[in-house]
C-alpha positions as CSV (number, residue, x, y, z in Angstrom):
1,M,0.0,0.0,0.0
2,T,2.8,2.4,0.9
3,K,4.6,1.7,-2.4
4,A,1.4,2.2,-4.3
5,K,0.9,5.7,-2.8
6,T,4.3,6.8,-3.9
7,L,3.3,6.4,-7.5
8,F,1.0,9.4,-7.3
9,P,2.3,13.0,-7.2
10,D,1.2,15.3,-4.4
11,R,-1.3,18.1,-5.0
12,A,1.5,20.7,-5.2
13,S,3.1,19.0,-8.1
14,F,-0.2,19.3,-10.1
15,N,-0.2,23.0,-9.4
16,R,3.4,23.3,-10.6
17,A,2.7,21.5,-13.9
18,D,-0.3,23.1,-15.5
19,L,-1.1,20.0,-17.7
20,F,-4.4,21.3,-18.8
21,S,-2.8,24.2,-20.6
22,I,-1.5,21.7,-23.2
23,P,-3.6,21.7,-26.3
24,G,-5.8,18.7,-26.5
25,V,-5.5,17.8,-22.8
26,M,-8.9,18.2,-21.0
27,R,-10.3,17.3,-17.6
28,A,-12.7,14.4,-17.6
29,S,-15.5,16.7,-16.4
30,D,-15.0,19.0,-19.5
31,L,-15.6,16.2,-22.0
32,R,-19.0,16.1,-23.5
33,P,-20.5,12.7,-22.8
34,M,-21.0,10.5,-25.9
35,Q,-24.6,9.3,-26.1
36,E,-25.3,5.6,-25.6
37,I,-25.8,3.7,-28.8
38,G,-29.1,2.2,-29.7
39,P,-29.8,-0.9,-31.7
40,S,-31.2,0.5,-35.0
41,P,-29.1,1.7,-38.0
42,E,-30.6,5.2,-37.6
43,Q,-29.4,5.3,-34.0
44,W,-26.0,4.1,-35.0
45,K,-25.8,6.9,-37.5
46,E,-27.1,9.5,-35.0
47,T,-24.5,8.5,-32.4
48,I,-21.6,8.7,-34.9
49,T,-22.5,12.0,-36.5
50,S,-23.3,13.6,-33.2
51,A,-19.9,12.6,-31.8
52,I,-18.2,14.2,-34.8
53,Y,-20.3,17.4,-34.6
54,N,-19.9,17.8,-30.9
55,R,-16.1,17.4,-30.8
56,L,-15.4,19.2,-34.1
57,T,-17.5,22.4,-34.2
58,I,-17.0,24.8,-37.1
59,E,-15.4,27.2,-34.6
60,D,-12.9,24.6,-33.4
61,I,-11.9,23.8,-37.0
62,E,-11.4,27.4,-37.9
63,E,-9.4,28.2,-34.8
64,R,-7.3,25.0,-34.8
65,P,-7.5,23.5,-38.3
66,Y,-4.3,21.4,-37.9
67,S,-5.8,19.6,-34.8
68,T,-8.7,18.3,-36.9
69,E,-6.9,15.1,-37.9
70,Y,-6.0,14.1,-34.3
71,T,-9.4,15.0,-32.9
72,A,-11.3,13.2,-35.6
73,K,-9.2,10.1,-35.2
74,D,-9.7,10.2,-31.4
75,V,-13.5,10.4,-31.9
76,Y,-13.4,7.5,-34.3
77,K,-11.4,5.3,-32.0
78,T,-13.6,6.1,-29.1
79,L,-16.6,5.2,-31.2
80,L,-15.1,1.8,-32.0
81,K,-15.1,1.0,-28.3
82,K,-18.9,1.1,-28.5
83,A,-19.0,-1.7,-31.1
84,P,-21.1,-4.7,-30.3
85,A,-19.3,-7.7,-28.8
86,D,-20.3,-10.1,-31.6
87,R,-17.5,-10.1,-34.3
88,E,-19.8,-9.8,-37.3
89,W,-21.8,-6.9,-35.8
90,A,-18.5,-5.3,-34.6
91,V,-17.3,-5.2,-38.2
92,L,-20.6,-3.7,-39.4
93,F,-20.3,-1.1,-36.7
94,R,-16.8,-0.2,-37.8
95,M,-18.0,0.3,-41.3
96,F,-20.7,2.6,-40.0
97,A,-18.3,4.5,-37.8
98,A,-15.8,5.1,-40.6
99,F,-18.4,6.0,-43.2
100,Y,-20.4,8.4,-41.2
101,S,-17.3,9.9,-39.6
102,F,-16.0,10.6,-43.1
103,S,-19.2,12.2,-44.4
104,S,-19.8,14.3,-41.3
105,L,-16.2,15.5,-41.2
106,A,-16.2,16.3,-44.9
107,E,-19.3,18.5,-44.3
108,R,-17.7,20.2,-41.3
109,L,-14.5,21.0,-43.2
110,D,-16.5,22.4,-46.1
111,E,-18.6,24.6,-43.9
112,A,-15.6,26.0,-42.1
113,E,-14.2,29.3,-43.5
114,L,-10.7,28.1,-44.3
115,N,-8.7,28.9,-47.4
116,D,-8.3,25.9,-49.7
117,D,-4.7,25.1,-48.9
118,I,-5.3,25.0,-45.1
119,A,-8.5,22.9,-45.6
120,E,-6.6,20.5,-47.7
121,R,-3.8,20.1,-45.2
122,A,-6.2,19.8,-42.3
123,G,-8.5,17.2,-43.9
124,Y,-6.7,15.3,-46.6
125,D,-5.0,12.6,-44.6
126,I,-7.8,11.9,-42.1
127,L,-10.5,11.6,-44.9
128,F,-8.4,9.1,-46.8
129,Y,-7.7,7.3,-43.5
130,L,-11.5,7.0,-42.9
131,A,-12.1,5.9,-46.5
132,D,-9.5,3.2,-46.0
133,E,-11.1,2.1,-42.7
134,T,-14.5,1.8,-44.4
135,F,-13.0,-0.3,-47.2
136,D,-11.1,-2.5,-44.7
137,A,-14.3,-3.2,-42.8
138,V,-16.1,-4.1,-46.1
139,K,-13.3,-6.6,-46.9
140,L,-13.6,-8.1,-43.4
141,T,-17.2,-9.0,-44.2
142,G,-15.9,-11.3,-46.9
143,G,-18.9,-10.5,-49.0
144,A,-21.2,-12.5,-46.7
145,M,-24.0,-10.4,-45.2
146,P,-26.5,-11.9,-42.7
147,F,-30.1,-11.0,-43.5
148,A,-30.2,-8.9,-40.3
149,F,-27.7,-6.5,-41.8
150,E,-29.9,-5.5,-44.6
151,P,-31.4,-2.4,-43.1
152,Y,-28.0,-1.2,-42.0
153,I,-26.5,-1.8,-45.5
154,N,-29.5,-0.1,-47.1
155,L,-29.0,3.0,-45.0
156,I,-25.4,3.4,-46.0
157,R,-26.3,2.7,-49.6
158,M,-28.9,5.5,-49.6
159,D,-26.5,7.8,-47.8
160,T,-23.7,7.4,-50.3
161,G,-25.6,10.3,-52.1
162,R,-24.2,12.5,-49.3
163,L,-20.8,12.0,-50.9
164,L,-22.0,13.5,-54.1
165,S,-25.0,15.8,-53.6
166,F,-24.3,18.1,-50.7
167,P,-23.4,21.4,-52.3
168,Y,-19.8,21.5,-51.3
169,E,-16.6,21.7,-53.4
170,R,-13.8,20.3,-51.3
171,F,-12.2,16.9,-51.3
172,P,-13.8,15.5,-54.5
173,A,-11.1,12.9,-54.8
174,A,-11.6,11.4,-51.3
175,R,-15.4,11.5,-51.7
176,L,-15.4,9.8,-55.1
177,D,-12.8,7.3,-53.9
178,L,-15.0,6.2,-51.0
179,Y,-18.1,6.1,-53.3
180,R,-16.4,3.9,-55.9
181,L,-15.0,1.5,-53.2
182,L,-18.4,1.0,-51.6
183,W,-20.3,0.5,-54.9
184,G,-17.6,-1.8,-56.3
185,S,-17.3,-4.0,-53.2
186,L,-20.4,-3.7,-51.0
187,F,-23.4,-2.7,-53.1
188,T,-23.1,-5.5,-55.7
189,K,-26.8,-6.2,-56.5
190,M,-27.6,-5.3,-60.1
191,D,-30.9,-3.8,-59.1
192,W,-29.2,-1.5,-56.7
193,R,-26.7,-0.4,-59.3
194,R,-29.4,0.3,-62.0
195,E,-31.3,2.3,-59.5
196,E,-28.2,4.3,-58.6
197,L,-27.5,4.7,-62.3
198,E,-30.8,6.5,-62.8
199,R,-30.3,8.6,-59.7
200,T,-27.0,9.9,-60.8
201,V,-27.8,10.9,-64.4
202,P,-26.0,14.2,-65.0
203,A,-28.1,17.2,-65.7
204,P,-27.0,20.6,-67.0
205,G,-24.8,22.2,-64.4
206,S,-24.1,18.9,-62.6
207,K,-20.9,18.7,-60.6
208,M,-18.0,16.7,-61.9
209,I,-18.3,14.2,-59.1
210,Q,-21.9,13.3,-60.0
211,T,-20.9,12.7,-63.6
212,A,-18.0,10.5,-62.4
213,A,-20.4,8.6,-60.1
214,H,-22.8,8.0,-63.0
215,M,-19.8,6.7,-65.1
216,H,-18.9,4.4,-62.3
217,Q,-22.3,2.8,-62.4
218,L,-22.0,2.4,-66.2
219,Y,-18.6,0.8,-65.6
220,L,-19.9,-1.6,-63.0
221,L,-22.8,-2.6,-65.3
222,G,-20.5,-3.1,-68.2
223,E,-22.1,-0.5,-70.4
224,M,-18.9,0.8,-71.8
225,N,-20.2,2.4,-75.0
226,K,-22.4,4.7,-72.9
227,F,-19.4,5.2,-70.5
228,V,-17.3,6.5,-73.4
229,D,-20.1,8.8,-74.6
230,V,-20.7,10.3,-71.1
231,A,-17.0,10.8,-70.7
232,A,-16.7,12.6,-74.1
233,A,-19.5,15.0,-73.0
234,G,-18.2,15.5,-69.5
235,P,-15.7,18.0,-68.0
236,A,-12.0,17.6,-68.7
237,E,-11.3,17.1,-65.0
238,L,-12.8,13.6,-65.2
239,F,-9.5,12.5,-66.7
240,L,-7.8,12.7,-63.3
241,Y,-10.1,10.0,-61.9
242,F,-9.4,7.3,-64.5
243,T,-6.6,5.6,-62.7
244,H,-9.0,3.8,-60.4
245,W,-10.9,2.3,-63.3
246,L,-7.7,1.4,-65.2
247,Q,-6.3,-0.3,-62.2
248,D,-9.5,-2.2,-61.6
249,A,-10.0,-3.2,-65.3
250,K,-6.6,-4.7,-66.0
251,R,-6.8,-7.7,-68.3
252,S,-10.5,-7.2,-68.8
253,D,-12.4,-6.2,-72.0
254,R,-13.3,-2.9,-70.3
255,F,-9.8,-1.7,-70.5
256,I,-9.6,-0.5,-74.1
257,P,-12.9,1.5,-73.9
258,L,-11.6,3.1,-70.7
259,L,-8.4,4.1,-72.5
260,K,-10.5,5.5,-75.4
261,A,-12.5,7.6,-73.0
262,A,-9.4,8.8,-71.2
263,S,-7.7,9.7,-74.4
264,A,-10.5,12.0,-75.4
265,L,-10.1,13.9,-72.2
266,A,-6.3,13.8,-71.7
267,S,-5.1,16.9,-73.5
268,D,-7.3,19.3,-71.5
269,G,-7.6,17.1,-68.4
270,I,-3.9,17.1,-67.6
271,L,-4.0,20.9,-67.5
272,M,-6.3,20.7,-64.5
273,I,-3.2,19.8,-62.5
274,Q,-1.6,23.1,-61.5
275,D,2.1,22.5,-61.6
276,E,4.3,20.9,-64.1
277,Y,6.0,18.5,-61.7
278,S,2.7,17.1,-60.6
279,R,1.5,16.7,-64.2
280,R,4.6,14.8,-65.1
281,L,4.2,12.5,-62.0
282,F,0.6,11.9,-62.8
283,V,1.3,10.9,-66.4
284,R,4.1,8.6,-65.3
285,Q,1.7,6.8,-62.9
286,F,-1.0,6.8,-65.5
287,I,1.2,5.1,-68.2
288,R,2.5,2.5,-65.7
289,L,-1.1,1.2,-65.6
290,I,-0.9,0.4,-69.3
291,D,0.6,-2.7,-70.9
292,E,2.3,-0.6,-73.6
293,D,3.8,-3.4,-75.5
294,D,0.5,-5.3,-75.8
295,L,-1.7,-2.3,-76.6
296,S,0.8,-0.9,-79.0
297,V,0.1,-4.0,-81.1
298,R,-3.6,-4.3,-80.5
299,V,-4.7,-0.7,-80.7
300,P,-1.7,1.3,-82.1
301,S,-3.8,4.3,-83.2
302,L,-5.4,4.7,-79.8
303,M,-2.0,4.5,-78.1
304,K,-0.6,7.1,-80.4
305,D,-3.6,9.4,-79.7
306,L,-3.1,9.0,-76.0
307,Y,0.6,9.7,-76.0
308,T,0.1,12.7,-78.3
309,A,-2.6,14.1,-76.0
310,L,-0.3,13.9,-73.0
311,L,2.7,15.6,-74.6
312,P,5.2,16.8,-73.5
313,F,5.0,14.5,-70.4
314,S,4.6,11.4,-72.5
315,Y,7.5,12.3,-74.8
316,A,9.6,9.2,-74.0
317,S,6.7,6.8,-74.5
318,L,5.7,8.3,-77.8
319,S,9.3,8.5,-79.0
320,Y,9.8,4.7,-78.4
321,F,6.4,3.9,-79.8
322,L,7.2,5.7,-83.1
323,I,10.7,4.3,-83.5
324,D,9.5,0.7,-82.7
325,R,6.8,1.1,-85.4
326,G,9.2,2.5,-87.9
327,D,7.4,5.8,-88.2
328,Y,10.6,7.6,-88.7
329,A,9.2,10.8,-90.2
330,E,6.9,11.3,-87.3
331,W,9.7,10.4,-84.8
332,I,11.9,13.1,-86.4
333,D,9.0,15.6,-86.2
334,L,8.6,14.8,-82.5
335,Q,12.3,15.4,-81.8
336,L,12.1,18.8,-83.6
337,L,9.0,19.7,-81.7
338,V,10.5,19.1,-78.3
339,D,13.9,20.4,-79.3
340,A,15.6,17.1,-78.4
341,E,19.4,17.0,-78.2
342,L,21.4,14.9,-80.6
343,P,23.6,13.2,-77.9
344,D,20.5,12.0,-76.1
345,L,18.9,10.8,-79.3
346,D,22.0,8.8,-80.2
347,R,21.0,6.4,-77.4
348,A,17.2,6.5,-78.2
349,G,16.7,5.8,-81.8
350,L,18.8,8.1,-83.9
351,K,21.1,5.4,-85.1
352,T,18.2,3.3,-86.2
353,A,16.6,6.2,-88.0
354,I,19.8,7.0,-89.8
355,I,20.1,3.5,-91.1
356,E,16.4,3.1,-92.0
357,A,15.5,6.6,-93.2
358,P,18.8,8.5,-93.7
359,E,17.3,11.3,-95.8
360,E,14.5,12.1,-93.3
361,T,17.1,12.5,-90.5
362,L,19.0,15.4,-92.3
363,P,16.8,18.2,-91.0
364,L,17.1,16.9,-87.5
365,L,20.9,16.6,-87.7
366,H,21.2,20.2,-89.1
367,H,19.0,21.5,-86.3
368,G,20.9,19.6,-83.6
369,I,24.3,20.6,-84.9
370,A,23.3,24.2,-84.8
371,A,22.1,23.8,-81.2
372,L,25.4,22.2,-80.1
373,I,27.4,25.0,-81.7
374,A,25.2,27.6,-79.9
375,V,26.2,26.1,-76.5
376,R,29.7,27.6,-77.0
377,N,31.9,25.2,-75.2
378,R,34.5,22.8,-76.4
379,N,32.7,19.6,-75.5
380,A,29.7,20.7,-77.5
381,Y,31.9,21.6,-80.4
382,R,33.4,18.1,-80.4
383,Q,29.9,16.6,-80.5
384,A,28.9,19.0,-83.3
385,V,31.9,17.8,-85.3
386,R,31.1,14.2,-84.7
387,F,27.5,14.5,-85.9
388,S,28.7,16.7,-88.9
389,K,30.9,13.8,-90.0
390,R,28.0,11.4,-89.7
391,M,25.9,13.7,-91.7
392,R,28.6,13.9,-94.4
393,T,28.5,10.1,-94.7
394,I,24.7,10.3,-95.2
395,Y,25.1,12.9,-97.9
396,K,27.8,10.8,-99.6
397,K,25.6,7.7,-99.6
398,L,22.8,9.7,-101.1
399,K,25.2,10.9,-103.8
400,R,24.7,14.5,-102.6
401,S,28.2,15.3,-101.3
402,D,28.2,18.7,-103.0
403,E,25.2,19.8,-100.8
404,F,27.2,18.9,-97.7
405,D,30.3,20.7,-99.0
406,H,28.2,23.8,-99.8
407,W,26.6,23.7,-96.3
408,F,29.9,23.2,-94.5
409,D,31.6,26.0,-96.4
410,W,28.8,28.3,-95.2
411,L,29.1,27.0,-91.6
412,A,32.9,27.4,-91.5
413,N,32.6,31.0,-92.7
414,D,29.7,31.7,-90.2
415,T,31.7,30.4,-87.3
416,K,35.1,31.8,-88.2
417,R,35.2,33.8,-85.0
418,L,34.7,30.6,-82.9
419,R,38.3,29.6,-82.7
420,A,37.7,26.5,-80.5
421,F,35.1,25.2,-82.9
422,Q,37.4,25.7,-85.9
423,E,40.1,23.8,-84.1
424,E,37.8,20.9,-83.4
425,C,36.8,20.9,-87.1
426,K,40.4,20.6,-88.1
427,K,41.0,17.8,-85.6
428,G,38.0,16.0,-87.0
429,G,39.2,16.4,-90.6
430,L,36.4,18.7,-91.7
431,L,38.7,21.7,-92.1
432,H,42.2,21.9,-93.5
433,D,44.8,24.6,-93.3
């Protein structure tokens, strides 16, 4: 007993350490009691949403936005302690807790007067965490739902509209992500999906997320021709949400229609991403989802259209595609378009193009040599001489050596003040004393 008492500080030590001045630390008496949970799905929903609203008021979020994640996670974990003891019912309750915590928090964050950057930093991680928690609970059900679960599942199904229809703008990616995960894994009855398809038909002025939800139902129902048509008439921003479908449709007959729909949106859609680095990263991730070798054979025109739409970020893919297909004239046009450097091209198709289409490569070589000389350093001059000698060989094989001689006489005269370049030309045997 004596030893046990020594584990507790005396009252004076509490006065010395004002623990309750630490943000997030509260006296038990200050905590709002969480209402007891009832047995019906509506009572579950009310308990969960009330817990979020009580602990995360709009004023709290506006004053301490960066505490939102920690508070929301604490509420969610406290809710899980109220789960029923039975394992199957506990999993269902976890699904409820994650889903309604997500939708309630998304509404709170949108109602708070925060600038977009602060709102994004405050809510992004916790919303995706709750979406993952919902999906994990769905997976734990194993697809087997007891009959007694039906009213609970129906309530979540009807409330997925909250992810689309409340008049808010923030976090469309997280909301759509959760919507698609639920409809792809939990709400699998065809009657439900057809009903949802009718409910989500886009109307003039519909938000992008509603159009994407309608497309998702078409995708799940396998109505890919309609999917392509809706995408073509939809906003360019839809392009940014195709990675989910492409990942899901790998090795299925839905993949090519998906790619066709994405290609039609790609050129304008990629511009919806604000900075160039993020665009480049997105395109790299997008292309990784595609079996380029297989599709370049099966649907070459579609792949070419897609790569072209995503330029300049798809430059490497388009370049290899054209050289592999022997489209040398278009490959050369591409290099001129992006102002590619000859030393880089030497390792990426130029040697092949010179062998297979020597005459077509001449404009590219002329352009590249001029660019190397403009760099004005000795290493670039050496490279310019090397490519000039290769170009001389091409002209010779074409029996047009006089054209090369005429061009090089002009070049030597034009660069006579560049002593280092002239020296490299002499070393390379292009100029003689």
